[in-house]
C-alpha positions as CSV (number, residue, x, y, z in Angstrom):
1,X,39.2,-27.9,-46.0
2,X,36.3,-25.7,-45.2
3,X,36.7,-21.9,-45.6
4,X,36.2,-19.6,-42.6
5,X,33.1,-17.5,-42.6
6,X,35.2,-14.4,-43.5
7,X,36.8,-16.1,-46.4
8,X,33.6,-17.5,-47.8
9,X,31.8,-14.1,-47.6
10,X,34.7,-12.4,-49.3
11,X,35.0,-15.0,-52.0
12,X,31.3,-14.5,-52.8
13,X,32.1,-11.0,-54.0
14,X,29.3,-9.3,-52.0
15,X,31.7,-7.1,-50.1
16,X,35.0,-5.5,-51.0
17,X,38.1,-7.1,-49.6
18,X,39.2,-3.9,-48.0
19,X,38.6,-3.9,-44.2
20,X,38.2,-0.2,-44.1
21,X,35.3,-0.2,-46.5
22,X,33.7,-3.1,-44.7
23,X,34.0,-1.2,-41.4
24,X,32.7,2.1,-42.8
25,X,29.6,0.2,-44.1
26,X,29.2,-1.6,-40.8
27,X,29.1,1.8,-39.0
28,X,25.6,2.3,-40.5
29,X,24.3,-1.0,-39.0
30,X,22.6,-1.4,-35.7
31,X,25.2,-1.7,-32.8
32,X,24.7,-5.5,-32.4
33,X,25.1,-6.2,-36.1
34,X,28.1,-3.8,-36.3
35,X,29.8,-5.7,-33.4
36,X,29.1,-9.1,-35.2
37,X,30.6,-7.9,-38.5
38,X,33.6,-6.5,-36.7
39,X,34.2,-9.7,-34.8
40,X,34.1,-11.8,-38.0
41,X,36.0,-9.5,-40.4
42,X,38.4,-7.6,-38.2
43,X,39.1,-9.9,-35.2
44,X,38.6,-13.2,-37.2
45,X,36.5,-14.9,-34.5
46,X,35.2,-18.3,-35.3
47,X,31.5,-19.0,-35.7
48,X,31.6,-21.5,-32.9
49,X,32.9,-19.0,-30.4
50,X,30.5,-16.3,-31.5
51,X,27.6,-18.7,-31.3
52,X,28.5,-19.6,-27.8
53,X,28.7,-15.9,-26.8
54,X,25.4,-15.0,-28.6
55,X,23.4,-18.0,-27.5
56,X,22.9,-19.1,-31.1
57,X,23.9,-22.1,-33.2
58,X,26.9,-21.7,-35.5
59,X,24.5,-22.0,-38.4
60,X,22.5,-19.1,-37.0
61,X,25.6,-17.0,-36.8
62,X,26.6,-17.8,-40.4
63,X,23.1,-17.1,-41.6
64,X,23.0,-13.7,-39.8
65,X,26.4,-12.7,-41.1
66,X,25.5,-13.7,-44.7
67,X,22.2,-11.8,-44.4
68,X,24.1,-8.7,-43.2
69,X,26.7,-8.9,-45.9
70,X,24.0,-9.2,-48.5
71,X,22.3,-6.1,-47.2
72,X,25.7,-4.2,-47.0
73,X,26.4,-5.1,-50.6
74,X,22.9,-4.2,-51.9
75,X,22.3,-1.2,-54.2
76,X,19.7,0.3,-51.8
77,X,22.2,0.2,-48.9
78,X,25.0,1.8,-50.9
79,X,22.7,4.5,-52.5
80,X,21.3,5.4,-49.1
81,X,24.7,5.5,-47.5
82,X,26.0,7.8,-50.2
83,X,23.1,10.2,-49.9
84,X,22.9,10.4,-46.1
85,X,25.0,13.7,-46.0
86,X,22.6,15.4,-48.4
87,X,19.4,14.5,-46.7
88,X,17.7,16.4,-43.8
89,X,18.4,15.0,-40.4
90,X,15.0,13.3,-40.0
91,X,15.1,11.9,-43.6
92,X,18.6,10.7,-43.0
93,X,17.5,8.9,-39.9
94,X,14.6,7.2,-41.7
95,X,16.9,6.2,-44.6
96,X,19.5,4.8,-42.2
97,X,16.9,2.8,-40.2
98,X,15.1,1.4,-43.2
99,X,17.7,0.8,-45.8
100,X,20.9,0.3,-43.7
101,X,19.6,-1.3,-40.6
102,X,16.6,-3.1,-42.1
103,X,14.0,-1.8,-39.7
104,X,10.5,-2.9,-40.9
105,X,7.6,-0.6,-41.4
106,X,6.0,-1.5,-38.0
107,X,9.2,-0.5,-36.2
108,X,9.4,2.8,-38.1
109,X,5.7,3.4,-37.4
110,X,6.3,2.8,-33.6
111,X,9.5,4.9,-33.5
112,X,8.0,7.9,-35.2
113,X,4.5,7.4,-33.7
114,X,2.7,7.9,-37.1
115,X,0.3,5.8,-39.1
116,X,1.5,3.2,-41.6
117,X,0.1,5.3,-44.4
118,X,2.2,8.3,-43.3
119,X,5.4,6.3,-42.9
120,X,4.9,4.8,-46.4
121,X,4.5,8.2,-47.9
122,X,7.5,9.4,-46.1
123,X,9.6,6.4,-47.3
124,X,8.5,7.0,-50.9
125,X,9.6,10.6,-50.6
126,X,12.9,9.7,-49.1
127,X,13.5,7.0,-51.8
128,X,12.8,9.6,-54.5
129,X,15.3,12.0,-52.9
130,X,17.9,9.2,-52.7
131,X,17.4,8.4,-56.4
132,X,17.7,12.1,-57.4
133,X,20.8,12.6,-55.2
134,X,22.5,9.5,-56.8
135,X,21.6,10.7,-60.3
136,X,23.2,14.0,-59.6
137,X,26.3,12.6,-57.9
138,X,26.9,10.1,-60.7
139,X,26.5,12.8,-63.3
140,X,29.0,15.1,-61.5
141,X,31.4,12.2,-61.0
142,X,31.4,11.5,-64.8
143,X,32.0,15.2,-65.5
144,X,34.9,15.3,-63.1
145,X,36.4,12.2,-64.7
146,X,36.0,13.7,-68.2
147,X,37.6,17.0,-67.1
148,X,40.5,15.1,-65.5
149,X,41.1,13.1,-68.7
150,X,40.9,16.3,-70.9
151,X,43.3,18.1,-68.6
152,X,46.0,15.4,-68.9
153,X,45.2,14.1,-72.4
154,X,43.9,17.2,-74.1
155,X,40.4,17.5,-75.5
156,X,39.1,14.4,-77.2
157,X,39.0,14.8,-81.0
158,X,36.0,13.8,-83.0
159,X,36.8,10.8,-85.2
160,X,40.2,10.0,-83.7
161,X,40.4,6.3,-83.2
162,X,43.2,4.6,-81.4
163,X,45.1,7.8,-80.8
């Protein structure tokens, strides 16, 4: 028996099985893509009914959902989503459009009415900011985890194995 689209995507391991996490990631997508992900994962609609509504083939719907879930599970998407609150409003919009919604350079250039060179430089700067933010947040998360362990278990002793 063939798996439903939702079951096959979840079994691939690209997305977590928690619907809340999937929905929170889908909030960063374009409205059309968000509605498609919600229809598949929350409402459990079949590809055949979605294809009829969208004017696509069932294969086209499956390909689109698979492409979206690959994007939602990618490292760039997750890093950009985590660093959005720390970026300026305009940089956050650029990061959301490029890394979360998959807007191409031409679309960004037209939206912000700048040259391709300027948008590339801006994207490079935003990517560097995202990397720096993620390095800092990972480091602080490790420090918090270490402090939590030391609070409950006491300070780690040097040379103590299996204690």
